[in-house]
N, C-alpha and C positions, 0 to 999 in steps of 0.2 A: 541897409538902413532899417532900424526898428521903429515902429510906429504904435501908437496907442490903439487898442481894440475896444471900442466902446461897448459896455454893457448897458442894461437897463437902469433906470433910476431905482426901480424896486430892489434890485440886486445890491446897489450901492447902499440903499437905506438898510437892507437886511444885514449887510456886512458890517456897517458902522455900528449898528446896535447890538450885534450878537458876537462878533469876534474881536479879540484883543488887537488886531492889526488893521491896516487899510488894504482892502482887496482891490487889485488892479489886474487888468489883462493886456498883454502886449502881443504883437504880431511877430512871431518867428517861424515863417513859412506856414502860418496858422495860429490860432489863438493859444497863448500860454498864460494861464492864470497864476498869479502869485500874490502873496500877502507880505506887505512891508510892515514888520512889527516895530520899525522905528529903533531907538536906541541911541547910545553914545556916538556922536558924530566923529569924534577923534579916536574911537576904539577900532578895532579890527572888525572887517566885514565878514558876516558869517551867513552862509547859505545852507539851509536845511533841505535834505533831499530823502523824500519818503520811499517806501519800498513797495513791493507788488501788491496791488489792491489798495494802497494807502493814498493819502492826499495831504494837503496843507493842514488838514484837521489834526492830524497825528501829532502836530508840534504845539498845539493851542496851550497845553499846560506847561510846556518846557521853554518855549521861546521868550516869554516875558521874564523869566528868570535870568536871561542872558542879557537883557536890553540895557541894564545899568553899566555894562562894560563893553558891549558890542553893538554895531548895527546889524539888524537881524532880518533876513528875508527867508521865506519858504515858497517853493514853487510846485505847481502840478506838472508832472511831465506829461506829454501828449498821450491821451487815452486814459488819464487818471484825473480824479477830482474834477475840476471845471475846465480842464483843457481838452477840448474835444479833438479827436484824432484827425478828422478831415481826410485829406489824402496822404497823410503822413503815416509811416509804419512806426509801431511802438517797440520794436526790439531794442535790446540793450545798448547796442552800438549806436544806433540812431538817436536814442535818448542821451547818449554822451555828447553828440554834436548839438543837441538843444541845450543841454546844460552849459557847454562851452560858450555858445552865443549868449546865453543868459548871463553869465559871468561877465562877459566882455561888454556887452551892449547894454545891459540894465544896471549891473553894480559897478562895472569898471574894473573891478579887481585890483589887486590880488585878494583872494578870499580864503577863509577856512570853510572847507566843506564838511558838513556833518551829515553823514549818510547812514540810514538804516536799512538793513536787509538788502534788497536789490539796489537801493540807493547807495549803499556802501560799495557794492560792485561798481555802479556808474561812477562814483566818486574817485576810486582808485583808477579807473581808466581815464577820467579826466585829469588826475594829477599827472599821470603819464603823458597824456596828449599835450597839455598846457602848463608845463611846470612853472612858467613865469606868472601864471595867473592864479596859482594855488599856494598858499603860504603855510597850510596845515591841513591835516586831515583828522577827523573824529569818526571812527567806524563803530557804529552801534549795533551789535548783533549782526554783521555784515554777512550777506550770502557769498562765501569765498570757498575755494576748493579745500578739502581737508581729508583727513583718513576715511577709508570706507567702513561704514558701519551699518547697523541695521537701523533704518529710518523708522519714525513713528509710523504705525499702520495707517492712521487716518491721514496723515499728511501724504504719505506714499500713494494711498488710493486716490486722493484728489488730483495729485499731479499726474497720476497715471492717466486719468480722464482728460486732463488738460492737453496731454500729449497726443490724444487721438482725434483725428479729424472728425468733426460732427459732433462727437460725444461731449467735448468741452462746452460747447454752445447749449447743448440740451441740458447738460448738468447745471450750468450757471442759471438758466432761465427757470429750470425746475426748482432749485434751491429757493430762488426769490418767490416763487409761487407758494411754495410749501411754508416757507418761514415768515414772508412778508419783510418789509424794510427794517422794521425794529428787530425782528428775529434774526435777520442776516447780520445786522450789526453786532448784536450780542453774541452770536455764535462765533464770529470772526474774532472778538475780543477774548472769548474763553480759549479759542484755538491759540491765541497768541499768549496766554497766561495771564490775561487780565480779568479780574472780577468786575463784570459790567456794573454791579451796584456800587462799586467803589469809585467809578467815573462819574464827574459832575453830571447831573441830569441835562444840563444845558448842552454839553458837548455831546451826549448821546442824541439828543434831538436834532442837533445841526448834522450829525452824521446820518441819521435816519432820513432827513430832508434831502441830503446829498445822494443817498442811494435812490430815493424816488425821483429825483432830477435827473440822474444819469439814465434811469430806465428808458427814457424816450429818445437817448441820444444814439443815432445809428453809429454802429462800429465800436462802442465802448467794450462790449464783451470780446469782439474779435481782438481788439488792441490789448486787453488784458491776457488773452491766451497767446497772443504773438510774443508779448513780453516774457511770460511764463516759459514758453518754449525755447527762447532764445537763452534765458537764464539757465535752464536745464542743460542746454548744449554746452555752454560755457563752463559749467561745473563738471560735465561728463569728461571733457578734455581739459585738464587743468593747465596746459602749457602757457596759454595766453594770459591767463590771469596770474599765474606764478611769475611770468616776465614782467607784467605790469607792476606787481607789488615789489619785485626786486629793483625795478626802476624808480621807484618813488624816492624823491631826495628831500622831502620836507618832514617836519616832526609829525609822528603819527600817535594817536590816542586810541587804543582798541579796547571797547567795553563790551562784555557779553554777559548775559544772564545765565546762570548755571541750570536754570529749568526751561530753557528755550527748546520747544518741540520741532520748530520749523528748521533751525540751524543749530544742530547740537553744540554744546559747549566744547566738545572735543575738537571741533574745527577751529575755534578760536584759540585753543591751547596749542594746536599744531602750528597755526599761523604765528603766535608769539614765540614759539620755539625757533621758527625758522628766521625770525626778525627780532632778535634780542634788543636791537636799539629802538623798538617801538615801545611805548609805554602800554602795559596791559593790566586792566582792572576787571576782576570778576565780581559780578554782583550776586550774592547768595539769595535764593528763592525767587529770582526774578526771570521773567519769561522773555519773549522776543521783542517787546517794545518797551524798554525802560522809560522812554519819554513819557508814556502813559500810565505806567505802573508805579514808578518812583521818580518823578521828574525832578524833585528836589536833590535826591542823591546824584542823579546823573548830572545835573547842572553844577553841583559842588566839584564833581571830578574834572568836568570840562573847564570851568573857571579856574581851578588850580593849575591846569595844564596849559591853557590858552596862551599862545605865543603873544608877546607884547611888543 
């Protein structure tokens, strides 16, 4: 049984004033924060799933473009955004279980899952787990296995630190001290291929506030590292993910930026070659988070594909 998890009045007022949707928190063995963007009641239900280090804020520019055609939700997986991990672990497979319960108990399903980066991996596994509850997949620069190549040096160095016990926590804490909340947000946007000065200032401010808010939450950094390490393990041995992709029986739209530093476009090209029945769209000059860099273009492709 799912039940409401009541936040403070101040949280509710801030969300109502600053975000395009309604912020809510439900109990799925702990708090799961989500934003209900509303939308067309007789349209498909769309659930937006963020990537590693992301949150519901990643979808603020994109979700309102879908609401004339669909009912749209975005959730924070445990350990991210405003979903405190509590006693839950934040590895990829456990987050699939949380997403599955969210789909069943909050939205009712079936849903179209739109997953970015790690959220794409989680969405593929959910489609395999509960095919009756997923009617379509949109994979936006998803973290999926592909051909081996030379990774971006900066990305490889960061993930190398994430994998080392103790080093990852020191690295994350040290980066926040060195850069501050605003610098951390801007650095992450640049790494993802987004010009921070092109992002609406209000969204930057909300992202900075969320970094500050997370700083005092016990276990958030550990949750991030747990998710990162589990993602790396699933990519290192591609058999499980390739079986999951082969088992997907619903329409799939695969969208990838050709300037992605975190998941090279060669991965998407390889996945598209292995799955010729999936629709593949490559975005020139775009990085890892098209929903922030070119939300209108991404929405145009999604709406042209969206199962009706």
